[in-house]
C-alpha positions as CSV (number, residue, x, y, z in Angstrom):
1,M,-0.1,-0.3,-0.1
2,E,2.9,2.5,0.7
3,I,4.5,1.6,-2.8
4,Y,0.9,2.7,-4.0
5,L,1.3,5.8,-2.2
6,G,4.3,6.9,-3.1
7,L,3.5,6.5,-6.7
8,L,0.7,8.8,-6.2
9,W,2.4,11.9,-4.7
10,A,5.2,11.4,-7.1
11,F,2.7,11.5,-10.5
12,L,0.4,13.9,-9.3
13,P,2.4,17.3,-10.1
14,W,2.5,15.6,-13.4
15,T,-1.0,14.6,-13.2
16,I,-2.4,18.3,-12.6
17,V,-0.1,20.0,-15.1
18,F,-1.4,17.5,-17.5
19,I,-4.9,18.6,-16.9
20,L,-4.3,21.9,-16.5
21,A,-2.5,21.7,-20.4
22,M,-6.0,19.6,-21.4
23,I,-7.8,22.6,-19.4
24,A,-5.9,25.0,-21.7
25,S,-5.5,23.8,-24.9
26,K,-9.6,23.0,-25.0
27,L,-9.9,27.1,-23.8
28,M,-7.3,28.1,-26.7
29,K,-9.6,26.4,-29.0
30,S,-13.0,27.5,-27.6
31,A,-11.5,31.3,-27.8
32,K,-10.4,30.8,-31.5
33,K,-13.8,29.9,-32.4
34,R,-14.7,33.1,-30.5
35,R,-17.3,31.0,-28.1
36,G,-18.6,32.9,-24.9
37,T,-17.1,30.5,-22.6
38,A,-13.0,31.5,-23.4
39,I,-14.3,35.5,-23.3
40,A,-16.1,35.0,-20.6
41,F,-13.3,32.7,-18.8
42,G,-10.4,35.1,-20.0
43,A,-12.4,38.5,-18.2
44,V,-12.9,36.9,-14.7
45,V,-9.0,35.7,-14.8
46,Q,-7.5,39.3,-15.8
47,M,-10.2,40.6,-13.1
48,L,-8.3,38.4,-11.1
49,T,-4.8,38.6,-11.4
50,P,-2.9,41.7,-10.3
51,D,-1.6,44.1,-12.6
52,P,2.1,44.4,-12.0
53,Y,2.5,48.0,-14.1
54,A,-0.6,48.7,-12.1
55,E,1.5,51.8,-10.2
56,R,3.3,52.8,-13.2
57,N,-0.2,52.9,-15.4
58,I,-1.7,55.1,-12.7
59,E,1.5,57.7,-12.9
60,M,1.9,57.7,-16.6
61,M,-2.1,58.5,-16.5
62,V,-1.8,61.0,-14.1
63,I,1.4,62.5,-16.2
64,A,-1.1,62.5,-19.3
65,K,-3.7,64.1,-17.7
66,K,-1.4,67.2,-16.7
67,Q,0.1,67.1,-20.2
68,Q,-3.3,67.5,-21.7
69,K,-4.9,70.4,-18.5
70,K,-1.7,71.9,-19.6
71,Q,-2.1,72.5,-23.7
72,Q,-5.8,73.3,-23.5
73,K,-4.8,75.9,-21.5
74,K,-2.4,76.8,-23.5
75,Q,-4.3,77.1,-26.5
76,E,-7.0,79.0,-24.3
77,E,-4.2,81.8,-23.6
78,D,-2.9,81.9,-27.2
79,M,-7.2,81.7,-28.3
80,G,-7.6,85.0,-26.2
81,K,-4.2,86.7,-27.5
82,L,-5.3,86.9,-31.2
83,P,-6.7,89.6,-32.1
84,K,-10.5,89.3,-33.9
85,K,-11.4,89.2,-37.4
86,K,-14.0,91.3,-38.0
């Protein structure tokens, strides 16, 4: 009985990897066919996994908004300086 338990523990990680590979293969095939299951699964995974660049992305958005506000302000000032056409 100990031999069987030893074999079970030895093959368990490989079995898990094999099952995950089969699931991934099925999801890839259904995603290529644009099935809702694969799209929904991908959306859920995207929501649950953390974004490693979240802080960097937020900083980039803040900088972009500041630059955009600066440009708008400069354009408004330039528009005010131009003489009005009659």
